[in-house]
N, C-alpha and C positions, 0 to 999 in steps of 0.2 A: 504494500500500500504506500502511496506517496505521502511524504510528510508535509504538513502545512508549513509554508514559508511566510515569514513576516516581511511585508512590503516596506521599503525605505522610501519615505516621501521627500522629494528634493526641497520642498519649501521648508519642512522642519529641519532638514540638514543645513540649509542656508542660515536659518535663524540661530541654530546652535553654533555655527562657525563664526558668525558676527559677534555673538555673545562671548565666545572664547577669546576672539581677537581683542575685543574691548577690554576684557579682563586682563590679558597679558600686557596691553599698553598701559593700563592703570598701574599694574605692578611695576613695570619698568620705570615709569615716571616717579613712582614712590621711591624706588631705589636711587634714581638719579638725584632727586631733591634731598634725600637723606645724605648721600655722599657729598653733595655740595655744602650742606650745612656743617657736616662733621669736619671736612677738610678746610672749609673757609673759617670755621670757628677756631680750629687748632692753629691755623696760620695766623689769624688775627691775634690770638693770645701770645703766640711766639714773637711777632713783630712788636706787639705792645710792650712785652717784657724788655725787649732789646731797646726800645725807645726810652723806657723808664731808666734802665741801667745807664744808657748813654747820657741822659739828662743829669743823673746823679754825679757822673764824672765831669760834668761841665762841658761836654762836647756839644757842638752844634749839630742839630738834627738835619740830615740831608732831606731834601724835598721828596726824593724817591721813596724813602722809608715811610714818610707820612702818606704818600700816595698809595703804596702797596698795602699799608695797614688799613686804610679806608676801603680799598678794593676788596680786601679779604673780609672785612666786616659786611660789605655789600653782598658778597657771594654767600656768606653765611645767612644773611637776612633773606635773600632770595630762596635759598634752600628751605629755611624754616617756614616761610610763607607758602611755598609749594606743598610742603608736608601737611600743614594745617588745612589748606584748601582742599587737597585730595581726601583727607580724612573727613572733612565736613561734607563733601559731596557724596562720599560713600555712605555716611550715616543717614543723609537725607534720602538717598535712593532706597535704603532699607526701610525707612519710615513710610515712603510713598507706596511701596508694594505690600499687599496683604500677605499674611503668612501662607506658606505653601499648602497647609491643610485647608485654608479657605479658598485658595486659587483653584484647587482641583475639584472638579464636579464629582458629586457622589455617583457611584455606579460601578459597573463591572469592567470599565476601562477597555472596551473593545467595540468596534463598529459592527453593524449588522452583517457586513460581508465577512469579517473575521469570525463572528459568531457562527455563521452558516458553515464556513470552512472547517472550524474546529469541531462543530457538531457532526458534520458528515465524516470527518476524519475518525472520530470515535466510533461512529456507526460502522465504518469500513474495517477498522482495526479489530473490533470485537464481533464483527459479522452480525450486527443487530438489524436484520432484514426488515424492511418495511417502514423504517423511521427516517430515511434520508429526506433532507429539506431541498426542494427544487428551487423555489423562489419565494422570498418573504414579501408579504403584502404590506408596504409601508404607507402610512397615512400621516401627512404633515399637519401641524397645528398652527393656528394664527399667532401663537405666543412664541414660535420659533422651535419648540420641541416637537414631539411626535410620538407615534406608536407603530408597532408592526404586529402582524398576525400570520400564523400558518396553521392550516387545518390538516391534521393527519388522517382523520376519519370522522364519521358522524358523532363519535363519542369522545374525541380527543383533539384539543386545539391548543396552540401555543400563542401567548400574547406577551408583548414586551413594551416597555416605556422607554423613550429616548430623552436624553438631555438636549440642551440647545446646541451643543457641538456635534450632535448626531451620534454620540456614544450611548451605549445601552445603560439605562439606569437600573432597571429590574426586569425580571422575567417571571411569568406565571404560566402554569400548565393546568388546564381545566379538563376534568374528566366527568362526564355525565353517565348516569346509569344507576343500577341497584347497588347502593353502598352497603347493603346488608351482607353482601358477598365479600369474601376476603380480597384484600387489595393484591393484585398481582398482574401477570401477563404483560401486555403492552404498556400499561401505565407505569409499572415498576421499572421496566426497561427504559422507558422515556425519562423517568426521574434519574436513573443511573447515568444515562447519556448526558443529561444536563449538568450533573455533578462533574462528570469527566470534562465537559466543555469549559467549565469555569475553573478547573484545576488541571491544567495540561500535564502536570507531573503525576497525577493520580493514576492508579491502575483500577481495574474493575473491582478488585477486592477492597480498595480504599473507598470506592463509591458505595459498596455494600455496607461498609462500616458506618458511613454517614447515614444511610437509610436505617441501620440498626439503632444509631443514636437517636434518630427521630422517633423511633418506636414502632415502625411499620413491620418489623420482623419479629417483634416480641409477642404480638397478639393480632387477631383479626380486627381490622378496622371496620367496625360495623355500628359505631355510635355516632349520632348526629352531632355530638359536641366534642368529637376528637380533635385535638390540636396539639401536635408535637413539633418541636423545633430543636435545632442544634446550630452552633456557630463554628465555622472553620475559616481561619485566616481572614477574619474581618467580614465574612459573608454569612448571612443567616439563611438556613434552609428550613422551611416550614411546610408542614402538610396538615390540612384540615378538611373536615367534612361538614357540609352545610345542608340541612333540611333533607337528609337521606337521599339526596338526588345528585349532588355535585361534590366532587373532591377537587381540592386545589393544592398545588405544589408551587411555592414561591421561593425565588432567590433574590435577595436584596442585601444592601449594605447593613451590617449590624449596627445598631444604635447603642 
């Protein structure tokens, strides 16, 4: 089976290159101004001491000594001013940008295409026949976000919510039918596939462990108020039954 490959986006690559270049330039300027300040200040102190010693001996100060001393002081001042300016700009940039935890949109951090590819990859790897996704039905929203849906059969459908940047926010799997019967078959297989999709390093045994933690393998799910959940790596996996008619499996960011 072909492995899923991550696509490199030229736009993101360009942004990262510009950011890294700007960072290197800032660091180089910081080193330059620091060197100017240290060398200029040391030279200024040295010539100042020589001037004081010469004055104590009653010697006349050459104009070039005075000029060099003033020049060294100017160089040290330029270095100090540059250091303070760069530090101030860096601090201001940090205040203007929100924390990384606030900048990142909540969700599963994958696009619909990436989700479909990973899902189908898990289906092919473990030969889960009948669950491949051919094309997701995406619906845009006036608020900039959106949703997508895929119908496997008359009793099983997949629904997802999108962030404004078109990444997936959460996923829900709906199953209709007689919930008095033990949960199994295609529904459990679809649940395992979704777990594998959100954890590419998981094996099928790992997915079964998650299902076990939810409580689906401990007993028959035939109660209308069943609600079991578990959290793995910041994602919450929840299975519930409503009104004896519909079962829901949801994957979302743990709060």
